[in-house]
Kinemage of the C-alpha trace (Angstrom):
@kinemage 1
@onewidth
@group {chain A} dominant
@subgroup {mainchain}
@vectorlist {calphas} color= white
{ca unk a 1} P -15.938 -13.462 -17.805
{ca unk a 2} L -12.325 -15.826 -16.955
{ca unk a 3} L -10.777 -15.634 -13.768
{ca unk a 4} L -8.180 -14.039 -15.076
{ca unk a 5} L -10.140 -11.313 -16.744
{ca unk a 6} L -11.743 -10.911 -13.304
{ca unk a 7} L -8.301 -10.456 -11.776
{ca unk a 8} L -6.860 -8.094 -14.469
{ca unk a 9} L -10.265 -6.115 -14.187
{ca unk a 10} L -10.292 -6.038 -10.568
{ca unk a 11} L -6.398 -4.940 -10.516
{ca unk a 12} L -7.661 -2.234 -12.818
{ca unk a 13} L -10.126 -0.775 -10.843
{ca unk a 14} L -8.168 -0.766 -7.748
{ca unk a 15} L -5.096 1.039 -9.300
{ca unk a 16} L -7.101 3.694 -10.998
{ca unk a 17} L -8.977 4.310 -7.875
{ca unk a 18} L -5.841 4.488 -5.781
{ca unk a 19} L -4.129 6.388 -8.304
{ca unk a 20} L -7.287 8.956 -8.083
{ca unk a 21} L -6.864 9.654 -4.584
{ca unk a 22} L -3.269 10.362 -4.575
{ca unk a 23} L -3.860 12.223 -7.115
{ca unk a 24} L -6.307 14.422 -5.112
{ca unk a 25} L -4.599 14.277 -1.784
{ca unk a 26} L -1.496 15.475 -4.024
{ca unk a 27} L -2.962 18.770 -5.479
{ca unk a 28} L -4.706 19.217 -2.231
{ca unk a 29} L -2.896 18.888 0.299
{ca unk a 30} L 0.952 19.576 -1.612
{ca unk a 31} L 0.096 21.872 -4.443
{ca unk a 32} L -2.607 24.300 -3.123
{ca unk a 33} L -2.627 24.250 1.008
{ca unk a 34} L 1.534 24.579 0.764
{ca unk a 35} L 0.501 27.800 -0.717
{ca unk a 36} L -2.304 28.442 0.841
{ca unk a 37} L -1.816 28.376 4.784
{ca unk a 38} L 1.091 29.554 6.831
{ca unk a 39} L 4.086 27.683 7.606
{ca unk a 40} L 2.723 26.958 11.224
{ca unk a 41} L -1.153 25.798 9.766
{ca unk a 42} L 0.549 24.011 7.200
{ca unk a 43} L 2.627 22.051 9.922
{ca unk a 44} L -0.294 21.407 11.814
{ca unk a 45} L -2.263 20.256 9.074
{ca unk a 46} L 0.439 17.977 7.798
{ca unk a 47} L 0.816 16.222 11.551
{ca unk a 48} L -2.731 15.436 12.118
{ca unk a 49} L -2.701 14.296 8.349
{ca unk a 50} L -0.459 11.616 9.415
{ca unk a 51} L -1.829 10.806 12.387
{ca unk a 52} L -4.949 9.941 10.540
{ca unk a 53} L -3.323 7.824 8.318
{ca unk a 54} L -1.244 6.111 10.510
{ca unk a 55} L -4.537 5.830 12.376
{ca unk a 56} L -6.345 4.103 9.413
{ca unk a 57} L -3.770 1.346 8.679
{ca unk a 58} L -3.924 0.565 12.145
{ca unk a 59} L -7.718 0.471 12.701
{ca unk a 60} L -7.852 -2.945 10.457
{ca unk a 61} L -5.129 -4.788 12.459
{ca unk a 62} L -5.064 -7.638 10.111
{ca unk a 63} L -9.171 -7.955 9.944
{ca unk a 64} L -10.204 -7.148 6.326
{ca unk a 65} L -7.178 -9.939 5.424
{ca unk a 66} L -8.426 -12.377 7.908
{ca unk a 67} L -11.961 -12.301 7.006
{ca unk a 68} L -11.449 -12.377 3.235
{ca unk a 69} L -9.429 -15.534 4.142
{ca unk a 70} L -11.701 -17.414 6.438
{ca unk a 71} L -14.642 -16.708 3.669
{ca unk a 72} L -12.920 -17.857 0.700
{ca unk a 73} L -11.564 -21.164 2.615
{ca unk a 74} L -15.398 -21.460 3.057
{ca unk a 75} L -14.498 -21.903 7.236
{ca unk a 76} L -17.943 -19.748 7.651
{ca unk a 77} L -20.500 -18.012 6.123
{ca unk a 78} L -20.189 -14.840 4.883
{ca unk a 79} L -22.221 -12.922 6.454
{ca unk a 80} L -21.267 -13.684 9.795
{ca unk a 81} L -17.436 -13.283 8.936
{ca unk a 82} L -18.320 -9.724 7.751
{ca unk a 83} L -20.126 -8.643 10.618
{ca unk a 84} L -17.496 -9.980 13.239
{ca unk a 85} L -14.627 -7.599 11.207
{ca unk a 86} L -16.619 -4.908 11.254
{ca unk a 87} L -17.223 -5.279 15.140
{ca unk a 88} L -13.510 -5.820 16.019
{ca unk a 89} L -12.804 -2.993 13.482
{ca unk a 90} L -15.215 -0.758 15.706
{ca unk a 91} L -13.638 -1.450 19.023
{ca unk a 92} L -9.582 -0.697 16.819
{ca unk a 93} L -11.078 2.250 15.524
{ca unk a 94} L -12.852 3.387 19.163
{ca unk a 95} L -9.209 3.022 20.489
{ca unk a 96} L -7.502 5.268 17.674
{ca unk a 97} L -10.357 8.007 18.398
{ca unk a 98} L -9.587 8.045 22.006
{ca unk a 99} L -5.665 8.532 21.216
{ca unk a 100} L -5.979 11.395 18.944
{ca unk a 101} L -8.409 12.822 21.116
{ca unk a 102} L -6.062 12.737 23.997
{ca unk a 103} L -3.186 14.124 21.704
{ca unk a 104} L -5.644 17.163 20.792
{ca unk a 105} L -6.424 18.203 23.975
{ca unk a 106} L -2.885 17.872 25.460
{ca unk a 107} L -1.332 19.503 21.928
{ca unk a 108} L -3.539 21.998 21.229
{ca unk a 109} L -4.973 25.608 22.688
{ca unk a 110} L -8.694 27.407 22.514
{ca unk a 111} L -11.946 25.533 22.336
{ca unk a 112} L -12.712 25.483 18.686
{ca unk a 113} L -9.872 24.482 17.069
{ca unk a 114} L -9.587 21.470 19.618
{ca unk a 115} L -13.563 20.796 18.650
{ca unk a 116} L -12.789 21.235 15.109
{ca unk a 117} L -10.110 18.742 15.359
{ca unk a 118} L -11.864 15.989 17.633
{ca unk a 119} L -14.828 16.269 14.813
{ca unk a 120} L -12.323 15.932 12.415
{ca unk a 121} L -11.119 12.659 13.980
{ca unk a 122} L -14.713 11.083 13.954
{ca unk a 123} L -13.827 9.486 10.542
{ca unk a 124} L -11.942 6.932 12.754
{ca unk a 125} L -15.435 4.859 14.479
{ca unk a 126} L -16.489 4.778 10.650
{ca unk a 127} L -13.880 2.553 9.213
{ca unk a 128} L -15.845 -0.664 11.355
{ca unk a 129} L -18.225 0.293 8.134
{ca unk a 130} L -15.705 0.417 5.905
{ca unk a 131} L -15.045 -3.648 6.622
{ca unk a 132} L -17.925 -4.221 4.359
{ca unk a 133} L -15.236 -4.273 1.238
{ca unk a 134} L -14.468 -7.873 3.022
{ca unk a 135} L -17.656 -8.955 1.335
{ca unk a 136} L -17.144 -7.573 -2.559
{ca unk a 137} L -13.362 -8.654 -2.528
{ca unk a 138} L -13.994 -12.155 -0.841
{ca unk a 139} L -16.157 -12.036 -4.555
{ca unk a 140} L -13.580 -10.276 -6.747
{ca unk a 141} L -16.069 -7.684 -7.060
{ca unk a 142} L -13.859 -4.676 -6.788
{ca unk a 143} L -16.289 -2.021 -8.471
{ca unk a 144} L -18.094 -0.895 -4.966
{ca unk a 145} L -14.531 -0.650 -3.461
{ca unk a 146} L -13.367 1.628 -5.868
{ca unk a 147} L -16.683 3.523 -6.421
{ca unk a 148} L -16.530 4.105 -3.039
{ca unk a 149} L -12.720 5.331 -2.946
{ca unk a 150} L -13.591 7.723 -5.510
{ca unk a 151} L -16.870 9.310 -3.872
{ca unk a 152} L -14.803 9.775 -0.856
{ca unk a 153} L -12.284 11.146 -2.142
{ca unk a 154} L -14.083 13.613 -4.346
{ca unk a 155} L -15.935 15.059 -1.891
{ca unk a 156} L -12.783 15.452 -0.022
{ca unk a 157} L -11.453 17.633 -2.772
{ca unk a 158} L -14.663 19.579 -3.458
{ca unk a 159} L -14.754 20.452 0.477
{ca unk a 160} L -11.498 21.608 0.464
{ca unk a 161} L -11.288 23.267 -3.138
{ca unk a 162} L -14.629 25.447 -1.389
{ca unk a 163} L -12.861 26.195 1.404
{ca unk a 164} L -9.371 27.420 -0.381
{ca unk a 165} L -12.536 29.584 -2.627
{ca unk a 166} L -13.668 31.155 0.871
{ca unk a 167} L -10.043 32.362 1.674
{ca unk a 168} L -10.161 29.705 5.092
{ca unk a 169} L -6.648 30.067 6.219
{ca unk a 170} L -6.352 27.527 8.892
{ca unk a 171} L -5.557 24.118 9.419
{ca unk a 172} L -8.476 22.326 11.130
{ca unk a 173} L -11.341 22.984 8.646
{ca unk a 174} L -9.718 21.037 6.243
{ca unk a 175} L -8.831 18.178 8.427
{ca unk a 176} L -12.910 18.423 8.517
{ca unk a 177} L -12.510 18.345 4.995
{ca unk a 178} L -10.751 15.044 4.740
{ca unk a 179} L -12.658 13.003 8.217
{ca unk a 180} L -15.781 13.922 5.924
{ca unk a 181} L -14.682 12.290 2.920
{ca unk a 182} L -13.357 9.322 4.857
{ca unk a 183} L -16.540 9.025 6.453
{ca unk a 184} L -18.322 9.145 3.545
{ca unk a 185} L -16.785 6.571 1.618
{ca unk a 186} L -17.261 3.962 4.748
{ca unk a 187} L -20.652 4.818 4.768
{ca unk a 188} L -21.231 4.424 1.541
{ca unk a 189} L -19.898 0.624 1.442
{ca unk a 190} L -21.632 -0.141 4.628
{ca unk a 191} L -24.953 0.918 2.785
{ca unk a 192} L -24.200 -1.036 -0.617
{ca unk a 193} L -23.295 -4.200 1.878
{ca unk a 194} L -26.719 -3.673 3.363
{ca unk a 195} L -28.558 -3.036 0.622
{ca unk a 196} L -27.474 -6.825 -0.999
{ca unk a 197} L -28.094 -8.254 2.160
{ca unk a 198} L -24.457 -8.956 3.136
{ca unk a 199} L -24.993 -7.418 7.022
{ca unk a 200} L -26.372 -10.251 9.311
{ca unk a 201} L -25.950 -10.194 12.694
{ca unk a 202} L -26.214 -14.153 13.598
{ca unk a 203} L -23.544 -15.975 14.185
{ca unk a 204} L -20.816 -13.234 14.633
{ca unk a 205} L -20.361 -13.588 17.837
{ca unk a 206} L -19.157 -17.237 17.204
{ca unk a 207} L -16.622 -16.222 14.495
{ca unk a 208} L -15.418 -13.148 16.426
{ca unk a 209} L -12.602 -15.114 18.617
{ca unk a 210} L -11.195 -17.055 14.906
{ca unk a 211} L -10.942 -13.751 13.143
{ca unk a 212} L -8.993 -11.754 16.435
{ca unk a 213} L -6.959 -14.841 16.076
{ca unk a 214} L -5.967 -14.904 12.800
{ca unk a 215} L -5.879 -10.979 12.486
{ca unk a 216} L -3.486 -9.975 15.419
{ca unk a 217} L -0.313 -11.673 13.983
{ca unk a 218} L -1.338 -9.974 10.597
{ca unk a 219} L -2.032 -6.903 12.522
{ca unk a 220} L 1.192 -7.142 14.177
{ca unk a 221} L 3.089 -7.403 10.933
{ca unk a 222} L 1.455 -4.051 9.864
{ca unk a 223} L 2.771 -2.175 12.677
{ca unk a 224} L 6.045 -3.634 12.151
{ca unk a 225} L 5.774 -2.777 8.030
{ca unk a 226} L 5.268 0.648 9.341
{ca unk a 227} L 8.286 1.280 11.787
{ca unk a 228} L 10.916 -0.110 9.515
{ca unk a 229} L 9.454 1.770 6.461
{ca unk a 230} L 9.317 4.886 8.320
{ca unk a 231} L 12.121 4.437 10.834
{ca unk a 232} L 15.045 5.654 8.516
{ca unk a 233} L 13.032 9.392 7.861
{ca unk a 234} L 12.640 9.599 11.304
{ca unk a 235} L 16.080 8.370 12.447
{ca unk a 236} L 17.604 11.150 10.261
{ca unk a 237} L 16.757 14.377 11.465
{ca unk a 238} L 18.577 13.947 14.830
{ca unk a 239} L 21.561 12.340 13.087
{ca unk a 240} L 21.549 14.593 9.609
{ca unk a 241} L 19.138 17.564 9.775
{ca unk a 242} L 16.285 18.607 8.057
{ca unk a 243} L 17.786 18.591 4.397
{ca unk a 244} L 18.536 15.004 4.299
{ca unk a 245} L 15.447 13.999 5.631
{ca unk a 246} L 14.016 16.609 2.481
{ca unk a 247} L 16.076 14.932 0.236
{ca unk a 248} L 15.423 11.034 1.465
{ca unk a 249} L 11.348 11.774 1.371
{ca unk a 250} L 11.251 13.036 -2.219
{ca unk a 251} L 13.419 9.866 -3.261
{ca unk a 252} L 11.488 7.270 -1.013
{ca unk a 253} L 8.078 8.978 -2.140
{ca unk a 254} L 8.913 8.063 -5.696
{ca unk a 255} L 9.679 4.431 -4.630
{ca unk a 256} L 6.474 4.518 -2.439
{ca unk a 257} L 4.401 5.430 -5.088
{ca unk a 258} L 5.365 2.036 -7.497
{ca unk a 259} L 4.354 0.357 -5.127
{ca unk a 260} L 0.787 0.647 -4.930
{ca unk a 261} L 1.154 -1.975 -7.553
{ca unk a 262} L 2.267 -5.156 -6.206
{ca unk a 263} L 0.168 -3.841 -2.841
{ca unk a 264} L -3.342 -4.099 -4.959
{ca unk a 265} L -2.570 -6.865 -7.589
{ca unk a 266} L -1.849 -9.447 -4.417
{ca unk a 267} L -5.042 -7.678 -2.828
{ca unk a 268} L -6.780 -8.644 -6.353
{ca unk a 269} L -5.184 -11.829 -6.028
{ca unk a 270} L -5.785 -12.921 -2.191
{ca unk a 271} L -8.915 -14.918 -2.188
{ca unk a 272} L -7.657 -16.772 -5.369
{ca unk a 273} L -4.691 -17.613 -3.116
{ca unk a 274} L -6.541 -19.054 -0.949
{ca unk a 275} L -9.109 -21.234 -2.600
{ca unk a 276} L -5.683 -22.220 -4.517
{ca unk a 277} L -4.508 -23.588 -1.452
{ca unk a 278} L -7.676 -25.158 -0.183
{ca unk a 279} L -7.405 -27.433 -3.724
{ca unk a 280} L -3.760 -28.405 -3.659
{ca unk a 281} L -0.371 -27.423 -3.397
{ca unk a 282} L 0.123 -27.524 -7.803
{ca unk a 283} L -2.328 -24.820 -8.208
{ca unk a 284} L -0.882 -22.429 -5.492
{ca unk a 285} L 2.476 -23.044 -6.942
{ca unk a 286} L 1.511 -22.321 -10.437
{ca unk a 287} L -0.528 -19.049 -9.391
{ca unk a 288} L 1.973 -18.188 -7.297
{ca unk a 289} L 5.110 -18.843 -10.300
{ca unk a 290} L 2.324 -16.438 -12.542
{ca unk a 291} L 1.842 -13.834 -10.223
{ca unk a 292} L 5.691 -13.391 -9.788
{ca unk a 293} L 6.267 -13.483 -13.551
{ca unk a 294} L 3.766 -10.504 -13.710
{ca unk a 295} L 5.175 -8.594 -11.115
{ca unk a 296} L 8.751 -9.231 -11.580
{ca unk a 297} L 7.892 -7.704 -15.230
{ca unk a 298} L 6.254 -4.645 -13.878
{ca unk a 299} L 8.852 -3.974 -10.849
{ca unk a 300} L 11.656 -4.624 -13.353
{ca unk a 301} L 10.444 -1.935 -15.786
{ca unk a 302} L 9.560 0.168 -12.774
{ca unk a 303} L 13.372 -0.342 -11.365
{ca unk a 304} L 15.046 0.129 -14.689
{ca unk a 305} L 13.238 4.233 -15.014
{ca unk a 306} L 13.715 4.826 -11.406
{ca unk a 307} L 17.458 3.912 -11.432
{ca unk a 308} L 18.161 5.301 -15.048
{ca unk a 309} L 16.298 8.319 -15.194
{ca unk a 310} L 16.230 8.901 -11.118
{ca unk a 311} L 17.766 12.747 -11.580
{ca unk a 312} L 15.019 13.975 -13.940
{ca unk a 313} L 12.300 12.590 -12.594
{ca unk a 314} L 13.504 13.924 -9.181
{ca unk a 315} L 13.632 17.105 -10.546
{ca unk a 316} L 10.447 16.825 -12.564
{ca unk a 317} L 8.496 16.159 -9.346
{ca unk a 318} L 9.854 17.905 -6.924
{ca unk a 319} L 12.149 20.529 -8.507
{ca unk a 320} L 16.096 21.262 -9.450
{ca unk a 321} L 17.275 21.258 -5.593
{ca unk a 322} L 16.041 17.515 -5.416
{ca unk a 323} L 18.756 16.330 -8.298
{ca unk a 324} L 21.079 15.482 -5.448
{ca unk a 325} L 18.967 12.179 -4.403
{ca unk a 326} L 19.265 10.763 -7.129
{ca unk a 327} L 21.688 8.025 -5.824
{ca unk a 328} L 19.335 7.561 -2.739
{ca unk a 329} L 16.806 6.613 -5.314
{ca unk a 330} L 18.499 4.429 -7.605
{ca unk a 331} L 18.945 2.405 -4.153
{ca unk a 332} L 15.304 2.378 -3.628
{ca unk a 333} L 14.879 1.495 -7.195
{ca unk a 334} L 16.572 -1.857 -6.677
{ca unk a 335} L 14.542 -2.157 -3.397
{ca unk a 336} L 11.391 -1.538 -4.905
{ca unk a 337} L 11.694 -4.675 -7.445
{ca unk a 338} L 12.970 -6.999 -4.274
{ca unk a 339} L 9.096 -5.751 -3.098
{ca unk a 340} L 7.699 -6.515 -5.837
{ca unk a 341} L 9.052 -10.273 -5.982
{ca unk a 342} L 8.287 -10.615 -2.183
{ca unk a 343} L 4.807 -10.118 -2.319
{ca unk a 344} L 3.400 -13.380 -3.940
{ca unk a 345} L 5.647 -15.243 -1.623
{ca unk a 346} L 4.633 -13.764 1.668
{ca unk a 347} L 0.378 -13.301 0.283
{ca unk a 348} L 0.800 -17.104 0.228
{ca unk a 349} L 2.053 -17.560 3.555
{ca unk a 350} L -1.136 -15.487 4.483
{ca unk a 351} L -3.227 -17.371 2.090
{ca unk a 352} L -2.173 -20.834 3.595
{ca unk a 353} L -3.002 -19.487 7.199
{ca unk a 354} L 0.742 -18.657 7.591
{ca unk a 355} L 0.478 -15.575 9.374
{ca unk a 356} L 2.493 -16.179 12.116
{ca unk a 357} L 5.708 -16.769 9.686
{ca unk a 358} L 4.880 -13.588 8.391
{ca unk a 359} L 4.961 -11.909 11.699
{ca unk a 360} L 8.496 -13.580 12.345
{ca unk a 361} L 10.078 -12.418 9.361
{ca unk a 362} L 8.574 -8.581 9.603
{ca unk a 363} L 10.004 -8.668 13.159
{ca unk a 364} L 13.364 -9.876 12.190
{ca unk a 365} L 13.389 -7.136 9.436
{ca unk a 366} L 12.521 -4.195 12.192
{ca unk a 367} L 15.547 -5.042 13.923
{ca unk a 368} L 17.855 -5.265 10.850
{ca unk a 369} L 16.495 -2.464 9.689
{ca unk a 370} L 16.851 -0.232 12.799
{ca unk a 371} L 20.515 -1.550 13.823
{ca unk a 372} L 21.647 -0.633 10.087
{ca unk a 373} L 20.434 2.261 10.239
{ca unk a 374} L 21.762 3.164 13.729
{ca unk a 375} L 25.083 2.249 11.983
{ca unk a 376} L 25.137 3.707 8.550
{ca unk a 377} L 22.952 7.370 8.761
{ca unk a 378} L 25.247 9.367 10.383
{ca unk a 379} L 27.892 8.907 8.202
{ca unk a 380} L 26.160 8.166 4.798
{ca unk a 381} L 22.884 10.250 5.343
{ca unk a 382} L 20.306 9.790 2.870
{ca unk a 383} L 22.164 7.135 1.248
{ca unk a 384} L 22.773 4.845 4.052
{ca unk a 385} L 19.296 5.122 4.409
{ca unk a 386} L 18.608 3.466 0.861
{ca unk a 387} L 21.132 1.327 1.722
{ca unk a 388} L 19.674 -0.009 4.758
{ca unk a 389} L 16.355 -0.285 2.941
{ca unk a 390} L 17.722 -2.393 0.227
{ca unk a 391} L 19.627 -4.678 2.295
{ca unk a 392} L 16.164 -5.017 4.419
{ca unk a 393} L 14.005 -5.988 1.779
{ca unk a 394} L 16.748 -8.120 -0.018
{ca unk a 395} L 16.168 -10.067 3.913
{ca unk a 396} L 12.880 -9.803 3.974
{ca unk a 397} L 12.370 -11.524 0.022
{ca unk a 398} L 14.943 -14.432 1.322
{ca unk a 399} L 13.195 -15.294 4.183
{ca unk a 400} L 9.281 -15.308 2.474
{ca unk a 401} L 10.760 -17.691 -0.578
{ca unk a 402} L 12.525 -19.885 2.283
{ca unk a 403} L 9.542 -20.175 4.460
{ca unk a 404} L 7.008 -20.614 2.046
{ca unk a 405} L 9.189 -23.374 0.120
{ca unk a 406} L 9.766 -25.532 3.670
{ca unk a 407} L 6.153 -24.721 4.755
{ca unk a 408} L 4.617 -25.576 1.678
{ca unk a 409} L 7.075 -26.969 -0.635
{ca unk a 410} L 6.316 -23.577 -3.123
{ca unk a 411} L 7.795 -20.953 -4.933
{ca unk a 412} L 7.535 -18.308 -7.081
{ca unk a 413} L 11.707 -18.050 -7.834
{ca unk a 414} L 11.796 -20.193 -11.511
{ca unk a 415} L 13.270 -19.975 -15.024
{ca unk a 416} L 10.403 -17.247 -16.070
{ca unk a 417} L 11.973 -14.688 -14.216
{ca unk a 418} L 15.116 -14.961 -16.343
{ca unk a 419} L 12.996 -12.702 -19.462
{ca unk a 420} L 11.160 -10.192 -17.251
{ca unk a 421} L 14.946 -9.113 -14.961
{ca unk a 422} L 16.711 -9.452 -18.498
{ca unk a 423} L 14.036 -7.010 -20.104
{ca unk a 424} L 14.781 -4.740 -16.723
{ca unk a 425} L 18.454 -4.737 -17.616
{ca unk a 426} L 17.951 -4.132 -20.997
{ca unk a 427} L 15.783 -1.340 -20.708
{ca unk a 428} L 18.262 0.311 -17.852
{ca unk a 429} L 21.397 -0.215 -20.111
{ca unk a 430} L 19.320 1.282 -23.248
{ca unk a 431} L 18.319 4.968 -20.764
{ca unk a 432} L 22.040 4.639 -19.617
{ca unk a 433} L 23.054 4.243 -22.940
{ca unk a 434} L 21.025 6.181 -25.265
{ca unk a 435} L 18.821 8.547 -22.796
{ca unk a 436} L 21.762 10.827 -21.466
{ca unk a 437} L 20.822 14.291 -22.229
{ca unk a 438} L 17.362 13.834 -23.944
{ca unk a 439} L 14.681 15.303 -22.012
{ca unk a 440} L 12.190 13.044 -20.038
{ca unk a 441} L 9.306 14.062 -22.221
{ca unk a 442} L 11.295 11.684 -25.211
{ca unk a 443} L 13.166 8.931 -22.748
{ca unk a 444} L 10.288 8.208 -20.556
{ca unk a 445} L 7.606 7.216 -23.904
{ca unk a 446} L 10.448 5.301 -26.134
{ca unk a 447} L 11.107 3.399 -22.410
{ca unk a 448} L 7.486 2.417 -21.923
{ca unk a 449} L 6.882 1.256 -25.656
{ca unk a 450} L 10.031 -0.476 -25.567
{ca unk a 451} L 8.665 -1.966 -22.325
{ca unk a 452} L 5.688 -2.806 -23.684
{ca unk a 453} L 7.346 -4.525 -26.885
{ca unk a 454} L 9.163 -6.522 -24.738
{ca unk a 455} L 6.070 -8.031 -22.763
{ca unk a 456} L 4.741 -8.999 -25.943
{ca unk a 457} L 8.263 -11.237 -26.806
{ca unk a 458} L 7.629 -12.389 -23.665
{ca unk a 459} L 4.186 -13.340 -23.900
{ca unk a 460} L 3.226 -11.885 -20.802
{ca unk a 461} L 0.208 -10.557 -22.890
{ca unk a 462} L -3.133 -11.393 -22.871
{ca unk a 463} L -3.236 -11.126 -19.251
{ca unk a 464} L -2.992 -15.029 -17.698
{ca unk a 465} L -3.123 -16.534 -14.598
{ca unk a 466} L -2.712 -20.247 -15.589
{ca unk a 467} L -5.515 -21.148 -13.165
{ca unk a 468} L -9.398 -20.743 -14.054
{ca unk a 469} L -12.260 -20.924 -12.087
{ca unk a 470} L -13.513 -24.595 -12.394
{ca unk a 471} L -10.130 -25.652 -11.004
{ca unk a 472} L -10.802 -23.532 -7.739
{ca unk a 473} L -14.530 -23.908 -7.717
């Protein structure tokens, strides 16, 4: 299979697995448990699930991305790098487990709930085993990570539905089901990597320091991104109240769902970026331009749909009371397009070993985002939060493009972007002029068909990277 074909397959596998996991989580945690549990128990479930999700994001602390870069750059053999990543994440996982346990025993009452919640939190210790995904991702083999993800969430869905059938009305057993699914996913990854002979301790200590140094700025960046991504939601409640939080959360959830595309697409491409950088700036520039073209195509289509169909999409997903969040969603739709354009540039910076530059950008974005939120939230509410997100993402895009050009002389901004951006604009105008008043089940398929036709006219299909295996071997 060609390099473009492997990237296409990897992206679809990753996106399919993430869509399944997101769907399973939504069905059980939002549709089912909100009706089965009391408000107090559902609030308890939501609180600890959020803690678990934040812990999962921080346990990695940049280790996976740093390990993949080292392997793809051939700076160290794959096996010791993989073991070093597992050791690094084991330390982070142990720290996360202790913090969560401290919260459990300080905030909860009763021995049984505390023990069940602590057992649920044990999954944090298994995320070190999940670091085995590095070995597969570095070789563009995403079948095993995708299979493990689907397996873990299938187990969670089955266990959760079994608890519902047994009429369990307390939160801890459902959290235990989530933790068991997550743990089994990580252990399966480790077992499959060990079966292929990828787990070897010899030499891991020699690369652990290098891995930690590379991972640290990436981990700081991940924490900073989490802060500025969630800061507006956290600040809205004391400044405006719960109703505005609900409106903004609904709008931002639709934006967040779309962001899976650039995240997973660039995750698949990351080892190729590293190998291109090692060969020449010319090859890196070629793949950055081509990947920016494709993400501009997806991003402009998604932004046109969010902006043009905002009230109907909100009513479909969250119910009629949320139509009022349409103005926030329109601003966030524009911000989403900027994120799509940003990802190839920041991914290239990290692939080239310029993670510290990316860290400085994210830290500056935190200061900008929080400062703007303090200025606008009290007066403008959710619309102010959305405008702040748009301004922050514009800053990150500009800083990423300028930093990559200054550091490597490479940019994804080129005349190739005119076509995708014009297509998005035309799609938006079509939705405004002809979609108003028509049912969503009519306008949405027509809009997607028009976007597909536009992709054909722009010669985006079949998918081509512009770089082949023999050029970066």
